[in-house]
N, C-alpha and C positions, 0 to 999 in steps of 0.2 A: 679186590672188589671195588665198587664205585668210589671215586675220589672226589672230595669236595674241600675247597679251601676258601674261607670267607664267602664272597658272593659268586665265586667261580661255578660254572656249570659242572654237574657231576659227570664223570666219564668212567668208562670201563673198557678193557681191551676185548677184542673179538674172542680170544681164547677163554677169558674169564666169563664172558657172557655165554659162550657155548657150553662151558662147564656147568653154569647155573641152569641152563635150559635142559641139558642132559639129565641133571639131577631132578629137576622139576617134573619131568615126564618119564622118569625111570620105571614107575610102576606098570606102565603100559608098553614098555619096550618090546619089540618083536625082532628076534634074531634073524628071521628069514623075510623081513619086510623087503619088498621090491625096490624101495627107495634106499639110497645110500645116505641115511640120516646123519645129521650133525653138521659140523662146519664144512661147507663145500667150497667156499672161496674166502680166503683170509687176506684182506687188504692191509692188515697190521696197523690200521689207523684207529686211534682212540674213539670210542663211541659215546656220543652224548644224546643221540636221537635214533630211534629204531623204527623202521617201517615194517608192518605185518601185511601179508598178502596171501591169497590162495595159491596163485601161480607165480613161479619164477620165470617171468617173461620180460622181454625188453621194455615193453610199455610200463610195467611196474617199476623196473629199474630207473627209467627216465623220471617217473614221478618221484621216486625216492631221492634222486639227485636234486630235483627242483625243491623238495621239502628239506633239503640239507640233512638227510639221514645217512648214517655211516654203516648201517647194516640193514639188510632185508631178511626177515624171517618168513619163510614160505611153507605152505602145506605140501605143494607139489614142487620139488626142487629141480635142479638141472640134471643130476646124476642118478642113474638107476642101475641096479645090479646086472640087468640083462641088456643095458643100453650101449650105445656107441660113445666112447669117452674121448675121442680125438677132439681137440679144440680148434676146429675149422668150421667154415660155413656159418650157419645160424648159431651153433654153439660157440664158435669163436667170437662172433659179434657180441653175444651176451656176456661171456667171460671178459672179453676185452673192455667192454663198457664198464663193468664193475671195477676192474683194476684201474682203468684210467681215471675213474671218478672216486677212487678210494672207498668203495663200498664192499663190505663183506656179505656173505650169504650163508645162512644157516637154514636147513630144511628138515622137516619132520612129517612123515606120512601117517602110518598106522597109529602110532602113539597119540596123535592129535585126533584121530577118529575114536579111539578106544578109551582114553583116560577117563577115570570115574568122576573127575571134577572139571577138568579143562577140555575134555574131548567134545567133538562135534555132537555126538549122540547124547551125552550127558547134558550139554547146554540146551539142545533142542527139547529134551524131556522137561527141562525146567521152564522153557518158553511155553510149552504146551500144557504145563501143569500136570504132567504124568508122574504119578507117585509110586513108591515102593518098587522101583525098577529092578529088574534082573537081566542078566545077560542072555542073549540067544543068537542063533545063526553063526556057526563057526567060520572063521577065516584063519588059515594057518593053524587049525586045530584049537583055536581059542575063540570064545564068543566075542563078536565085534559089535553086535547090535544090543539095544536095550528094549525091554518091554515092560509095561506096567498099566495102571488104570487111571483114567481121568477121575477127578473129584465128582463130576456129574456127567451123565450121558450127554452127547452133543452130536449134531449132524455132521456128516463129512464136509458139507459145504461151509459150515461155520468154522470148522477147524482150518480148512483151506484159506478162508478169508483172514483168519487170525495170523496164519503164516505169511500171507501176502503183506500184511501190515507190519510184521515184526522182523522179516528178513529183507535184506536189500535186493532190489531188482527181482522180486519173486512173483512169478505168474504161474501158480500151481496147475498141473494137469491132474484131473480127477477121474478116477475109474470107480464109479459107485456100483460095485457088483455084489455088495454084501448088505449087512443090516443098515437100516435107515439111521438109527441112533447108535453111536459108537461108545463103547466103554473101555475095551482093552486095545492098546496101541503098541505096535512095534516100530522101532526107529532104527534105520541104517542110513547114514548120510551118504552123499555122493552117489556112486554107481552101485546102489544096494538092491537092485531088483532080484539078485540071486536069492534074497531072503523071502521071496513071495511064498514058496512052498513051505519054508520053515515057519513062517507066520501062520499059514493055514493049518499046519500040523499042530500048532499050539492052540488053535481055536481063536486066534486074535480077530478082532473086528476090523482092524485097519493097519496097513503098513504105510509109514511115512518114510520116503526116501528122496534121493536127489533126481535121478533120471532112470528111465525105463527103456527097454528095446521093443522092437516090433513084436517079437514072439512072446514077450511077457504079457501082452494084452490077453491072449487066450488062456495063458496059465492062471492069471488072476481071475478071469471070468469063470473058468471051469472049477476053480477052488472057492468061488463065491466070496472073494476077498476084496474089500475096499482098498484102494491104493491112492495115495497122493504123492505125485512126483513134484517136489517144490523147487527143483533145479539143483544140478550138481554143484555149481559155483555157490549159489545162495545158501545151501545147507552146510557148506564147508567154510563159510565166513565166520561162523560163531566160535569155533574152537581156537582159531588163530587169534581172534580178537580177545578171547579170554586169557590166552597166554600173554598177549601184549599188556593187558591190564595188570597181570601179575608181575610183569617186569617193572612197571611203574610203581606198583604197590610195595614190592619188596626191595627194589634197587634204587628207586627214585629216578629212573631213566625215562625220559619222555618217549611215548610211542604214538604212531599214527597208522591208521588203517588205510590201505591203498585199495580203492575200488576199481577193479578192471573186470567187469562182468563179461561172461562169454555168451549169455543167453541160453545156456544149456544147463 
């Protein structure tokens, strides 16, 4: 685990940090996650500073290098179970950059959406002050979203304004097709518009998600459901930052959030 001698900076190996992260998120692990979760690139260099980011992209890697980070932890990694794994072209550039700059990469997809404490949905529920949450809307036969009640009724616009202030680069899209005042709220971060009908079936007043598609408009309207799409990237910054905070808290390793918004 982290090493410290006198005034020397604490360090940890990539394998040790990966093991810590695997254990931290084990409760929400998903054996059929489309992401190949875990240590995806091992530079084998001791880590004293970690970057956390939503996406494993070249821009994030460049910022990590400039911040003198030796590992990037990403929600959307490089390798996916149904993807192309040859290290050529764009993928080759990304992997080559990491290796040349002695940066490791660890990625985690569904567990950082679903985790009861560090997950995107759990942190969003805390931000919105949604209480007594329960799981809803199955993904891979397990609930991925959360729903609960606000402490007091609130308008959809007021909730959207709150999100725009508390999430980075957040410009919410609002579909106010339901009740003017909201009490029950469902939350599915990222591309969670698949939960519209599930939220309606539960009789929820509002679904907060990241992004929606064209056809979702009429699904929400005909189900008389309010929807706030607060941005795929924006709604998925919160879980990865919570994980970074826990690394610093438990291991004493410095972490930095890398902001590379996509506008989606």
